N, C-alpha and C positions, 0 to 999 in steps of 0.2 A: 504494500500500500504506500509506503514511504517513497519507493522508487517511482511509482505512478504520480504521486504528488510532485516530486522534484521534476519529473519529466514535463508535467503540465505547466508548472511555474516557469520552467526554462523557456518553453515555447510561447507562453504568454508574453514573457519578456522579449523574446525574439520578434513576435508580432508587433508589440508596441514600439520596439526599436525600429522596425521596418517602416511603420506608419509615421513616427514622429522624429526620428533622427536622420535617417538616410534621405538625401536630397535626390529625388528621381529626376528632377530637371537639371539644367546647367551642366550636363555631362558627368556629374558625380556618380550617379547610378543610372545608367540607361535602362529604360523600361524592359528591354529584352533581357538584360542581366537580372533584373528584379524577378521576372517571370521564371527564368531558369533557376535562380536561387531558391525561390519559393517552392518550385516543383521538387528540387533536390531535397530541401529540408522537410517538406511535408511528406514526400515519398518515404524518406527514412523514418519520419515520425510514425507513420502507419506501421512500418515493419517493426520498429522498436516497440511500439505500443502493443502490437500483437503478442510479442514475447513476454513483456513484463506485466501484461494484464490477463494473460491466458490463465484459465483455471488450474492448469497443471504446472504453472510456473512456481518453482520453489526458490526462495531467496538463497544466495550462496551460503555455504557453511563457513561462517567466520564468526569470531566472537563479537558480541554486541558492542563492545568498546571500540574495536577497530572499525566496525560498520559505521558507528556514530561519528568517528573521526572523519571518515570520507564524506558523510552527509554534511558535516560542518565545513569541510574544505570545498565541497560543491557549492554550498550556500555562499560562502565568502567570495569565491571566484565569480559566481554568477551575479551577485549583488555588486561587487566591485566593477565588473565589466560595464554595467549600465551607469554606475556613478561616474565613471571616467568620461562619459559623454557630457555630463553636466559640468564637469570640471573644465573641459576644453573651452567652453564659452564660444560665442559667435564672433568675438573680436580677436581671439587669439590666433596668431599665425603658426605657432608651434606650442603644443601642450608641454607644460613643465610641472615638476613636483611642487606641492605646497604643504600646508600643515597637516593634511590628511595622510596618514601613513600608507594608505593603499595607493596613493599617487607616487610614492617614492620609487616605484618600479621605473618611472620615467628617468631616474638617474642612470639606469642600466640599459634600457631598451627604448626604441623609438615607438613601438606599437604594443604597449602593455595590454590593451584591450584584447588582442589576439592571445597573448600569454594567459590572461585570466580565462578566456573562453576555452582554450585547450585544457587549462587546469580543471575547469568544471567538467569537461567531457572525460578526462582521465579519471577523475573522482567517480563520475557516474559509471564508467566502465568497470571500475573495481567494485562499486556498490552492487551492480546487477550481474556482472560476469556473464553477459550474453553476447553471442556472435554479432548480431546486428549493431549493437552499441560499439563493440570493438572495431568493426569495419568502418562505421561512421566516424569514430574518433580518428582513425588512421587517415581517412580521406579528407576530413575537415582540417586536420593538422597539416597535411600536405598543401591544401588550398590556401590556408591562412599563412603558411610560411612563404608561399609565393607572393601573396598580397603584401606581407610585411617586408619582404625584400624589395619589392617595387616601391613601396612607400619610403623605405629607408634610403633607397637610391635617390629618390626625389628630394628627400630631406638633406642628403649629403650635398646635392647641388645648391640648395638654397641656404643651408645653415651649416656649412662645412666646419666652421670653427667650434660650433656647439655640439654637433652630433658625432664627430669622428671617433669618439671614444665609446660610443654605444653599439650594442648589437641591434639587429632588427626586431627580434621577438624573444629569443631565449638568451638570458644573460650569459655573456662570454662564449657562446656557441654559435648562434644563428642570428 
């Protein structure tokens, strides 16, 4: 039941993010990409939901303390991912860390929203231990790493003196 709740909350957040954060006009998110992205996400949502909501689904055999740790990690990553959008603000040309400890990831990476998104999916994969979640986590990690590298490259062109010490998405690695 907890996996179902986390899954629903995540996709509600994704839907709200799609509606209110992403700019479909002005070339930021072309409508074609938005349709492909929604089809990808909602297709996997259906596949994942089938597994974690199936009457024969049995939660993984792990102790409750470990399971709860991954639920908390999932919640922190998912909440932080959306909070970063509010931190950026409409007038900021490059997001930077502030008093909020969750924004401190900006010290290390250019795209911490992708870092937190992948963190939530890795946590969810450990929580559910199902094949569709693992496949989705792998595919979305690959896609987000490509997006992060592209954004990082653009940031390097615009803000070379500020960004050259950062990684794109995973501190010190990628």
